[in-house]
C-alpha positions as CSV (number, residue, x, y, z in Angstrom):
1,M,-128.8,25.2,-53.2
2,F,-125.1,26.0,-53.5
3,W,-125.4,27.0,-57.1
4,K,-128.4,29.3,-56.3
5,I,-126.2,31.2,-53.7
6,V,-123.3,31.4,-56.1
7,G,-125.6,32.6,-58.9
8,A,-127.1,35.2,-56.6
9,L,-123.7,36.4,-55.6
10,I,-122.5,36.7,-59.2
11,V,-125.7,38.6,-60.2
12,A,-125.2,41.0,-57.2
13,W,-121.5,41.5,-58.1
14,I,-122.4,42.3,-61.7
15,A,-125.1,44.7,-60.6
16,F,-122.8,46.5,-58.2
17,M,-120.1,46.8,-61.0
18,V,-122.6,48.3,-63.5
19,L,-124.0,50.6,-60.8
20,G,-120.5,51.7,-59.8
21,S,-119.5,52.4,-63.3
22,V,-122.6,54.5,-64.0
23,I,-122.1,56.5,-60.8
24,G,-118.4,56.9,-61.5
25,F,-119.2,58.2,-65.0
26,V,-121.8,60.6,-63.7
27,F,-119.4,61.9,-61.0
28,K,-116.6,62.4,-63.6
29,A,-119.0,64.2,-66.0
30,V,-120.3,66.5,-63.2
31,L,-116.7,67.2,-62.1
32,W,-115.6,68.2,-65.6
33,I,-118.6,70.3,-66.2
34,G,-117.9,72.1,-62.9
35,I,-114.2,72.7,-63.8
36,I,-115.1,74.0,-67.2
37,G,-117.9,76.3,-65.7
38,G,-115.4,77.6,-63.1
39,V,-112.8,78.4,-65.8
40,L,-115.4,80.2,-67.9
41,F,-116.7,82.1,-64.9
42,L,-113.2,83.2,-63.9
43,G,-112.3,84.2,-67.5
44,T,-115.5,86.2,-67.9
45,A,-114.9,87.9,-64.5
46,A,-111.3,88.7,-65.5
47,Y,-112.4,90.1,-68.9
48,G,-115.0,92.2,-67.3
49,A,-112.5,93.6,-64.7
50,I,-110.0,94.4,-67.4
51,T,-112.3,96.0,-69.9
52,G,-114.7,97.6,-67.4
53,K,-115.4,101.3,-67.5
54,K,-113.4,103.4,-65.1
55,A,-116.2,105.7,-64.0
56,S,-118.9,104.0,-62.0
57,K,-122.5,104.6,-62.9
58,R,-124.6,106.4,-60.4
59,I,-128.3,106.0,-60.0
60,S,-130.0,109.3,-60.6
61,R,-133.1,110.1,-58.5
Protein backbone atom coordinates (compact mmCIF):
# COMPACT_ATOMS: atom_id res chain seq x y z
CA MET A 1 0.00 0.00 0.00
CA PHE A 2 2.84 2.39 0.86
CA TRP A 3 4.54 1.83 -2.51
CA LYS A 4 1.29 2.48 -4.40
CA ILE A 5 0.98 5.86 -2.72
CA VAL A 6 4.63 6.71 -3.39
CA GLY A 7 4.26 5.58 -7.01
CA ALA A 8 1.12 7.68 -7.48
CA LEU A 9 2.89 10.71 -6.02
CA ILE A 10 5.87 10.22 -8.33
CA VAL A 11 3.60 9.85 -11.37
CA ALA A 12 1.64 12.98 -10.36
CA TRP A 13 4.90 14.90 -9.82
CA ILE A 14 6.23 13.91 -13.27
CA ALA A 15 2.89 14.81 -14.87
CA PHE A 16 2.92 18.25 -13.25
CA MET A 17 6.54 18.81 -14.35
CA VAL A 18 5.75 17.92 -17.96
CA LEU A 19 2.58 20.00 -17.96
CA GLY A 20 4.39 22.95 -16.40
CA SER A 21 7.19 22.82 -18.94
CA VAL A 22 4.73 22.68 -21.85
CA ILE A 23 2.70 25.60 -20.47
CA GLY A 24 5.89 27.55 -19.80
CA PHE A 25 7.13 26.97 -23.35
CA VAL A 26 3.79 28.06 -24.84
CA PHE A 27 3.74 31.18 -22.63
CA LYS A 28 7.28 32.14 -23.65
CA ALA A 29 6.50 31.52 -27.34
CA VAL A 30 3.35 33.67 -27.20
CA LEU A 31 5.26 36.37 -25.30
CA TRP A 32 8.01 36.53 -27.93
CA ILE A 33 5.50 36.50 -30.79
CA GLY A 34 3.71 39.41 -29.11
CA ILE A 35 6.94 41.36 -28.65
CA ILE A 36 8.02 40.81 -32.27
CA GLY A 37 4.54 41.74 -33.52
CA GLY A 38 4.53 44.91 -31.43
CA VAL A 39 7.95 45.96 -32.72
CA LEU A 40 6.89 45.33 -36.32
CA PHE A 41 3.65 47.26 -35.78
CA LEU A 42 5.46 50.24 -34.28
CA GLY A 43 8.06 50.16 -37.06
CA THR A 44 5.39 50.09 -39.74
CA ALA A 45 3.48 52.93 -38.07
CA ALA A 46 6.65 55.02 -37.77
CA TYR A 47 7.57 54.36 -41.41
CA GLY A 48 4.07 55.32 -42.53
CA ALA A 49 4.16 58.50 -40.45
CA ILE A 50 7.56 59.51 -41.83
CA THR A 51 6.88 58.76 -45.50
CA GLY A 52 3.18 59.72 -45.49
CA LYS A 53 1.84 62.27 -47.94
CA LYS A 54 1.50 65.78 -46.57
CA ALA A 55 -1.84 66.51 -48.22
CA SER A 56 -4.75 64.54 -46.86
CA LYS A 57 -7.04 62.89 -49.37
CA ARG A 58 -10.59 64.19 -49.38
CA ILE A 59 -13.58 62.15 -50.34
CA SER A 60 -15.32 63.72 -53.32
CA ARG A 61 -19.05 63.45 -53.51
